[in-house]
VEXDREN-2710 file (C-alpha; in Angstrom, 1 decimal):
% VEXDREN-2710
k/r/px/py/pz
1/MET/-139.6/-7.2/-34.6
2/GLY/-138.2/-10.6/-34.0
3/THR/-135.9/-11.5/-31.0
4/GLU/-132.9/-11.9/-33.3
5/VAL/-133.2/-8.5/-34.7
6/ILE/-133.4/-6.9/-31.3
7/VAL/-130.5/-8.6/-30.1
8/ALA/-128.4/-7.8/-33.2
9/LEU/-129.4/-3.9/-32.9
10/ILE/-128.7/-4.0/-29.2
11/GLY/-125.2/-5.7/-30.2
12/VAL/-124.5/-2.9/-32.7
13/SER/-125.3/-0.1/-30.3
14/ALA/-123.0/-1.6/-27.7
15/SER/-120.3/-1.9/-30.2
16/VAL/-120.8/1.5/-31.3
17/LEU/-120.9/2.7/-27.5
18/ALA/-117.8/0.8/-26.7
19/ALA/-116.0/2.1/-29.7
20/ALA/-116.9/5.8/-28.6
21/ILE/-115.8/5.2/-25.2
22/ALA/-112.5/3.4/-26.2
23/PHE/-111.3/6.0/-29.0
24/PRO/-110.6/8.9/-26.4
25/VAL/-109.3/6.5/-23.7
26/GLY/-106.7/5.2/-26.2
27/ARG/-105.9/8.8/-27.6
28/GLY/-105.3/10.0/-24.3
29/VAL/-103.0/6.9/-23.5
30/ALA/-101.2/7.5/-26.6
31/ARG/-100.6/11.3/-25.9
32/ARG/-99.2/10.3/-22.5
33/GLN/-96.8/7.9/-24.2
34/ALA/-95.7/10.6/-26.6
35/SER/-95.4/13.0/-23.7
36/ASP/-93.4/10.5/-21.7
37/GLN/-91.1/9.7/-24.6
38/HIS/-90.7/13.5/-25.5
39/ASP/-89.8/14.2/-21.8
40/GLN/-87.4/11.4/-21.7
41/TRP/-85.7/12.4/-25.0
42/LEU/-85.8/16.2/-23.7
43/ARG/-84.1/15.1/-20.5
44/SER/-81.4/13.0/-22.6
45/GLN/-80.8/16.0/-24.8
46/ARG/-80.4/18.3/-21.8
47/GLN/-78.1/15.8/-20.1
48/ASN/-76.0/15.5/-23.2
49/ALA/-75.6/19.4/-23.7
50/SER/-75.1/20.0/-20.0
51/SER/-72.4/17.3/-19.7
52/ARG/-70.5/18.6/-22.7
53/LEU/-70.6/22.0/-21.2
54/ALA/-69.5/20.8/-18.0
55/ASP/-66.9/18.5/-19.2
56/GLY/-65.5/21.4/-21.4
57/ALA/-65.6/23.7/-18.1
58/THR/-63.5/20.9/-16.2
59/GLU/-60.9/20.8/-19.1
60/PHE/-60.7/24.5/-19.0
61/ILE/-60.2/24.8/-15.4
62/GLU/-57.3/22.1/-15.7
63/THR/-55.5/23.8/-18.6
64/ALA/-55.9/27.1/-17.3
65/ALA/-54.3/26.2/-14.1
66/HIS/-51.4/24.8/-16.1
67/ALA/-51.0/28.3/-18.2
68/TRP/-51.4/30.1/-14.9
69/GLU/-48.5/28.2/-13.3
70/ALA/-46.1/28.6/-16.1
71/VAL/-46.9/32.4/-16.7
72/ALA/-46.5/32.9/-12.8
73/ARG/-43.1/31.6/-12.5
74/PRO/-40.4/34.3/-11.7
75/GLU/-37.9/33.1/-14.6
76/TYR/-40.8/32.6/-17.2
77/ALA/-40.7/35.8/-18.8
78/HIS/-37.0/35.3/-19.5
79/THR/-37.2/31.8/-20.9
80/ARG/-40.9/31.6/-22.1
81/ARG/-41.3/29.5/-25.2
82/ARG/-38.0/30.1/-26.5
83/ASP/-34.4/30.1/-25.7
84/ILE/-33.6/34.0/-25.8
85/GLU/-30.3/33.8/-27.4
86/SER/-30.8/31.1/-30.2
87/ARG/-34.5/32.3/-30.5
88/LYS/-35.4/28.5/-30.7
89/ARG/-39.1/28.3/-29.5
90/LEU/-39.5/25.8/-26.5
91/ASP/-43.3/25.8/-25.9
92/PRO/-45.3/27.2/-29.0
93/ALA/-48.5/25.7/-27.7
94/LEU/-48.7/27.0/-24.1
95/TYR/-52.4/28.3/-24.6
96/GLU/-53.4/25.8/-27.2
97/PRO/-55.2/23.4/-24.8
98/LEU/-56.9/26.3/-22.8
99/ARG/-58.0/27.6/-26.2
100/LYS/-59.5/24.3/-27.2
101/ALA/-61.4/23.8/-24.1
102/LEU/-62.7/27.4/-24.4
103/ARG/-64.0/26.5/-27.8
104/GLU/-65.5/23.1/-26.6
105/MET/-67.5/25.2/-24.0
106/HIS/-68.5/27.7/-26.7
107/ASN/-69.8/25.1/-29.1
108/ALA/-71.8/23.6/-26.3
109/LEU/-74.0/26.7/-25.3
110/PRO/-76.3/26.6/-28.4
111/ALA/-77.7/23.0/-27.4
112/VAL/-78.0/24.1/-23.9
113/ALA/-79.9/27.3/-24.9
114/MET/-82.1/25.3/-27.5
115/HIS/-83.2/22.6/-24.8
116/GLY/-83.4/25.2/-22.0
117/PRO/-84.9/25.6/-19.4
118/GLU/-84.1/29.4/-19.1
119/ASP/-82.4/29.3/-15.8
120/VAL/-79.9/26.5/-17.2
121/ALA/-79.2/28.5/-20.2
122/VAL/-78.5/31.6/-18.1
123/ALA/-76.3/29.5/-16.0
124/ALA/-74.5/28.3/-19.0
125/GLN/-73.8/31.7/-20.2
126/ASP/-72.4/32.7/-16.7
127/LEU/-70.1/29.8/-16.7
128/HIS/-68.8/30.6/-20.2
129/ALA/-68.4/34.1/-19.3
130/ALA/-66.5/33.3/-16.2
131/ALA/-64.1/31.1/-18.2
132/LEU/-63.5/34.2/-20.3
133/GLU/-62.8/36.4/-17.4
134/MET/-60.2/34.0/-16.2
135/THR/-58.6/34.0/-19.7
136/GLY/-58.3/37.7/-19.7
137/ALA/-56.9/37.5/-16.0
138/VAL/-54.3/35.1/-17.1
139/LEU/-53.2/37.1/-20.1
140/GLN/-53.1/40.2/-18.2
141/LEU/-50.6/38.4/-15.8
142/ASP/-48.7/37.4/-18.9
143/SER/-48.6/40.7/-20.2
144/CYS/-47.1/42.1/-16.8
145/CYS/-44.6/39.5/-16.7
146/VAL/-43.3/40.4/-19.9
147/GLN/-43.5/44.1/-19.4
148/ARG/-41.5/43.6/-16.4
149/SER/-38.9/41.4/-18.2
150/VAL/-38.7/44.3/-20.8
151/MET/-38.4/47.1/-18.2
152/SER/-35.7/45.0/-16.1
153/ASN/-33.5/44.4/-19.1
154/SER/-33.9/48.0/-20.3
155/LEU/-33.4/49.6/-16.9
156/LEU/-31.8/47.3/-14.3
157/THR/-29.1/45.7/-16.7
158/ALA/-28.4/48.8/-18.8
159/GLY/-24.8/49.0/-19.5
160/ALA/-24.4/45.7/-17.6
161/GLU/-22.5/42.8/-19.0
162/GLY/-25.5/40.6/-19.0
163/PHE/-27.7/43.1/-20.9
164/SER/-29.0/41.8/-24.3
165/GLN/-31.4/43.6/-26.6
166/HIS/-32.3/40.2/-27.8
167/ARG/-34.2/39.6/-24.6
168/ILE/-36.3/42.6/-24.9
169/GLU/-37.2/41.6/-28.5
170/ALA/-37.9/38.1/-27.7
171/ALA/-40.1/38.9/-24.8
172/MET/-42.1/41.2/-27.0
173/ASP/-42.4/38.8/-29.9
174/ASP/-43.7/35.9/-27.4
175/LEU/-46.1/38.3/-25.9
176/ASP/-47.5/39.1/-29.5
177/THR/-47.7/35.4/-30.3
178/ALA/-49.7/34.5/-27.2
179/TYR/-52.2/37.2/-27.9
180/ALA/-52.4/36.4/-31.5
181/ARG/-53.1/32.6/-30.7
182/LEU/-55.6/33.2/-27.9
183/ALA/-57.1/36.7/-27.5
184/ALA/-57.9/37.5/-31.3
185/PRO/-59.4/34.0/-32.3
186/LEU/-61.5/33.9/-29.2
187/GLY/-63.1/37.1/-30.1
188/LEU/-62.2/39.2/-26.9
189/PRO/-62.3/42.7/-28.4
190/GLU/-61.7/44.7/-25.3
191/PHE/-58.8/42.8/-24.3
192/THR/-57.3/42.6/-27.8
193/ALA/-57.4/46.5/-27.9
194/HIS/-55.7/46.3/-24.5
195/VAL/-53.1/43.9/-26.0
196/GLU/-52.3/46.2/-28.9
197/GLU/-51.8/49.1/-26.7
198/THR/-49.4/47.1/-24.4
199/LEU/-47.4/46.0/-27.5
200/ARG/-47.2/49.6/-28.9
201/LEU/-46.0/50.7/-25.3
202/ALA/-43.5/48.0/-25.0
203/SER/-42.1/48.9/-28.4
204/VAL/-41.9/52.4/-27.7
205/LEU/-40.0/51.7/-24.4
206/THR/-37.6/49.7/-26.5
207/ASP/-37.0/52.4/-29.0
208/LEU/-36.5/55.1/-26.0
209/PHE/-33.9/52.7/-24.4
210/ARG/-32.3/52.3/-27.7
211/LEU/-32.3/56.1/-28.1
212/SER/-30.7/56.7/-24.6
213/THR/-28.0/54.3/-25.2
214/SER/-27.1/55.9/-28.4
215/VAL/-26.4/59.4/-27.6
216/ASP/-22.7/58.9/-28.6
217/ASP/-23.8/57.0/-31.8
218/PRO/-25.6/59.5/-34.3
219/PRO/-26.6/56.8/-36.8
220/ALA/-28.1/54.6/-34.1
221/ALA/-30.1/57.6/-32.5
222/ARG/-31.4/58.6/-35.9
223/ALA/-32.4/55.1/-36.5
224/ALA/-34.4/54.9/-32.9
225/LEU/-35.8/58.3/-33.7
226/ALA/-37.2/57.4/-37.1
227/ASP/-38.9/54.3/-35.5
228/LEU/-40.3/56.5/-32.6
229/ARG/-41.6/59.1/-35.1
230/ARG/-43.5/56.1/-37.1
231/ALA/-45.1/55.2/-33.8
232/ALA/-46.1/58.7/-33.2
233/GLU/-48.0/59.0/-36.5
234/HIS/-50.3/56.4/-35.9
235/ASP/-50.9/56.8/-32.0
236/ALA/-52.0/60.1/-30.4
237/GLN/-51.4/58.9/-27.0
238/ILE/-48.0/57.5/-27.6
239/ARG/-47.4/60.8/-29.4
240/ASP/-47.8/62.8/-26.1
241/ILE/-45.6/60.5/-24.4
242/ILE/-42.7/60.3/-26.8
243/GLU/-43.1/64.1/-28.3
244/PRO/-40.4/65.7/-26.1
245/PHE/-37.8/63.0/-27.2
246/LEU/-38.3/63.5/-30.7
247/THR/-36.0/66.5/-30.5
248/PHE/-33.2/64.2/-29.0
249/GLU/-31.2/64.4/-32.1
250/ALA/-30.3/67.9/-31.3
251/ILE/-28.6/66.4/-28.1
252/VAL/-26.9/63.9/-30.0
253/GLU/-25.4/66.4/-32.3
254/MET/-24.3/68.5/-29.3
255/ARG/-22.7/65.4/-27.7
256/ALA/-20.7/64.8/-31.1
257/LEU/-19.6/68.3/-31.0
258/ALA/-18.3/68.0/-27.6
259/ARG/-16.7/64.7/-28.5
260/ALA/-14.9/66.4/-31.5
261/MET/-13.6/69.2/-29.2
262/SER/-12.2/66.9/-26.7
263/GLU/-10.4/65.1/-29.5
264/GLY/-8.7/68.6/-30.3
265/GLN/-10.8/69.5/-33.2
266/GLN/-11.3/73.4/-33.5
267/VAL/-15.0/74.5/-33.4
268/GLY/-16.0/78.0/-33.5
269/LEU/-17.6/79.8/-30.5
270/ASP/-20.8/80.7/-32.8
271/GLN/-21.2/76.9/-33.7
272/GLN/-20.7/76.0/-30.0
273/LEU/-23.3/78.3/-28.9
274/ALA/-26.0/77.4/-31.8
275/SER/-25.5/73.6/-30.8
276/ILE/-26.2/74.4/-27.0
277/SER/-29.1/76.7/-27.8
278/THR/-30.7/74.0/-30.1
279/ALA/-30.1/71.1/-27.5
280/LEU/-31.3/72.9/-24.5
281/PRO/-35.1/72.9/-25.1
282/ALA/-35.0/69.3/-26.1
283/LEU/-33.2/68.6/-22.6
284/ILE/-35.7/70.7/-20.7
285/GLY/-38.6/69.1/-22.5
286/ILE/-37.2/65.4/-21.8
287/TYR/-36.3/66.3/-18.1
288/ALA/-39.7/67.9/-17.7
289/ASN/-41.6/65.1/-19.3
290/LEU/-40.0/62.5/-17.2
291/GLN/-40.6/64.5/-13.9
292/GLN/-44.3/64.9/-14.8
293/THR/-44.6/61.3/-15.9
294/LEU/-43.0/60.1/-12.6
295/GLN/-45.2/62.5/-10.5
296/ASN/-48.2/61.3/-12.3
297/PRO/-47.6/57.7/-13.1
298/LEU/-51.3/56.5/-13.3
299/PRO/-53.1/56.2/-16.5
300/GLU/-55.9/58.4/-17.4
301/GLY/-59.2/57.3/-15.9
302/MET/-57.5/55.4/-13.2
303/ALA/-57.5/56.5/-9.5
304/PHE/-55.4/55.7/-6.5
305/ASP/-58.7/54.0/-5.0
306/ASP/-58.7/51.5/-7.6
307/LEU/-55.1/50.1/-6.5
308/PRO/-54.0/48.0/-3.8
309/PRO/-52.6/50.1/-0.8
310/GLU/-48.7/48.7/-1.4
311/LEU/-48.9/49.7/-5.0
312/VAL/-50.2/53.3/-3.8
313/SER/-47.3/53.6/-1.4
314/ALA/-44.7/52.5/-4.0
315/ILE/-45.8/55.1/-6.6
316/GLU/-45.7/57.9/-4.0
317/SER/-42.3/57.0/-2.9
318/VAL/-41.3/57.4/-6.6
319/SER/-43.2/60.6/-7.0
320/ALA/-41.6/62.1/-4.0
321/MET/-38.0/61.5/-5.6
322/THR/-38.8/63.7/-8.4
323/SER/-38.0/66.8/-6.7
324/HIS/-34.3/65.9/-8.0
325/PHE/-35.3/67.1/-11.4
326/ASP/-35.9/70.6/-10.0
327/GLY/-32.2/71.8/-9.8
328/PRO/-31.3/70.7/-13.4
329/LEU/-34.4/72.2/-14.9
330/ASP/-33.8/75.6/-13.1
331/ALA/-30.3/75.6/-14.3
332/MET/-31.1/74.8/-17.7
333/GLN/-34.0/77.4/-17.9
334/GLN/-31.7/79.9/-16.7
335/LEU/-29.0/79.1/-19.2
336/GLN/-31.5/79.1/-21.8
337/GLN/-32.5/82.6/-20.7
338/HIS/-29.2/83.8/-20.7
339/LEU/-28.4/82.7/-24.2
340/HIS/-31.6/84.5/-25.2
341/VAL/-30.1/87.9/-23.6
342/GLY/-27.0/87.0/-25.7
343/ASP/-29.1/87.2/-28.8
344/GLU/-30.7/90.3/-27.9
345/LEU/-27.4/91.9/-26.9
346/ALA/-26.0/90.9/-30.3
347/ALA/-29.1/92.2/-32.4
348/ALA/-29.1/95.5/-30.2
349/ALA/-25.4/96.0/-31.0
350/GLY/-26.1/95.8/-34.7
351/THR/-28.8/98.3/-34.7
352/THR/-27.2/100.6/-32.1
353/PRO/-23.4/100.7/-32.3
354/MET/-21.8/100.6/-28.6
355/ASP/-18.4/102.2/-27.9
356/PRO/-15.6/99.6/-27.7
357/MET/-15.2/99.7/-24.1
358/THR/-18.9/99.2/-23.2
359/ALA/-19.0/96.4/-25.7
360/PHE/-15.9/94.8/-24.3
361/PHE/-17.1/95.1/-20.6
362/ALA/-20.8/93.7/-21.8
363/SER/-19.1/90.8/-23.7
364/ARG/-16.7/89.9/-20.7
365/ALA/-19.8/90.0/-18.3
366/TRP/-22.0/87.9/-20.5
367/ASP/-19.2/85.3/-21.0
368/SER/-18.6/85.2/-17.2
369/ALA/-22.3/84.6/-16.3
370/LEU/-22.6/82.1/-19.3
371/GLY/-19.5/80.1/-18.0
372/ALA/-21.0/80.1/-14.3
373/LEU/-24.3/79.1/-15.6
374/GLY/-22.9/76.3/-17.7
375/GLN/-20.9/75.1/-14.8
376/ARG/-23.8/75.0/-12.5
377/THR/-25.9/73.0/-15.1
378/ILE/-23.2/70.4/-15.5
379/GLU/-23.0/70.1/-11.8
380/GLU/-26.9/69.8/-11.4
381/ALA/-26.9/67.3/-14.2
382/THR/-24.1/65.3/-12.8
383/THR/-26.0/64.9/-9.4
384/LEU/-29.2/63.9/-11.4
385/ASN/-27.3/61.6/-13.6
386/ALA/-25.9/59.9/-10.2
387/PHE/-29.3/59.7/-8.9
388/ILE/-31.3/58.3/-12.0
389/PRO/-29.8/54.7/-11.6
390/GLN/-31.6/54.4/-8.5
391/PHE/-34.8/54.8/-10.1
392/PRO/-35.0/51.3/-11.6
393/ALA/-34.7/50.1/-8.1
394/LEU/-37.6/52.2/-7.1
395/ILE/-39.7/51.3/-10.1
396/GLU/-39.1/47.6/-9.8
397/PRO/-41.4/47.1/-6.6
398/LEU/-44.0/48.7/-8.8
399/PHE/-44.1/45.7/-11.3
400/THR/-43.6/43.5/-8.2
401/ILE/-46.7/44.5/-6.5
402/THR/-48.7/44.8/-9.7
403/GLN/-47.9/41.3/-10.7
404/GLN/-48.9/40.1/-7.1
405/HIS/-52.1/41.8/-7.6
406/LEU/-52.6/40.4/-11.1
407/ASN/-51.9/36.9/-9.7
408/ASN/-54.4/37.5/-7.0
409/ASN/-56.9/38.3/-9.6
410/VAL/-56.3/35.1/-11.5
411/MET/-56.8/33.1/-8.1
412/ASN/-60.3/35.0/-7.7
413/ARG/-61.2/34.4/-11.3
414/ARG/-60.8/30.7/-11.1
415/GLU/-62.6/30.5/-7.7
416/GLN/-65.8/32.5/-9.5
417/LEU/-65.5/29.9/-12.5
418/ILE/-65.4/26.9/-10.2
419/GLN/-68.4/28.3/-8.4
420/ALA/-70.3/29.0/-11.8
421/ARG/-69.5/25.4/-12.8
422/ILE/-71.0/24.2/-9.3
423/ASP/-74.2/26.6/-9.9
424/PHE/-74.6/25.3/-13.5
425/ILE/-74.5/21.5/-12.8
426/ASP/-76.9/22.1/-9.7
427/LYS/-79.5/23.6/-12.1
428/ALA/-79.0/21.1/-14.7
429/ARG/-79.1/18.2/-12.4
430/LYS/-82.6/19.5/-11.1
431/THR/-84.0/19.9/-14.6
432/ILE/-82.8/16.3/-15.6
433/THR/-83.9/14.4/-12.5
434/THR/-87.5/16.0/-12.3
END
């Protein structure tokens, strides 16, 4: 073999050997470059997703603070988003920036979850959940402010010159609008259910107030009763609350009869007694229901341990005052029993004739007792009627304390939200810089 051939063979072998060595080395470099590029791309994607969510959270915190400040103003429930008398809307978009920021946070979540890591995705979900919690807290405060406005206008200004039914209706309409704009589109099912219950209860309170102010106006009373009956048909809980009031028409008719007699119209004794007999059960039911409600004002499932001490003290003060109902209830129950006795005597006289003298004295004795019981009932009711106007002053602190409690709840939720944002940013920063 010649020298040239040997040299050529050696050269070929060296080239093959060099290529065999260079191929895996080059492939490793390419892999490292590809991995570095992927890591850089992933950090960029994570940074973009995290920044979008963090910016949305910042925007939410700022807009939620604005909504909170507006809702918490003492005069807000009376002037909120519209002029009450002209019904011209003033601020139809109070919650719109808040909803926009929440939507931006929601839209940023999939990218954070997709690019990970898991602890950052979990922190992102916690941040979004904290924003929803603050949203619910602001709406609950809004709900309390409107309910307080409804109650204040219904009770505190009843019969006063400044009272306006429009205030109640406008406050309820605004609350409904706020929920429709925010709670339902955001998909807050639990709070939406609470919203619907709040609105139904506020509507029932308004109808009850309409009923109570129309005792001398039978057509208006019947219209309010019709609305109450419709509400009772669709809600068992509300039906339990208002069922005693559904017999109020008998009281209205009795008042109409008394007014006719005071104007000189002749009304037979049988008609008078029939009217009283029909109205008494309604009166007893209403008084007993009010007493029971005020003695046990907490909703089912809620205990005093769940409430702040100030609210417990205010509720106990109201409950202690319900003893004023005892006298009128006892007098009306005795009067009702006496009417039953009269019916029994009349029935007995029809089956077992009495001698005229016995019948005369029995009638006189029954009439005398009836008059005494009637007078006592009037006196007891008058005493209670003089006391009832004090109830709004007792109930008002309940709303004040509840409003303060809910306002503090918003503050706590905001602090939790800010901390959740800090935790998310810390976890995201470690992922991006390492």
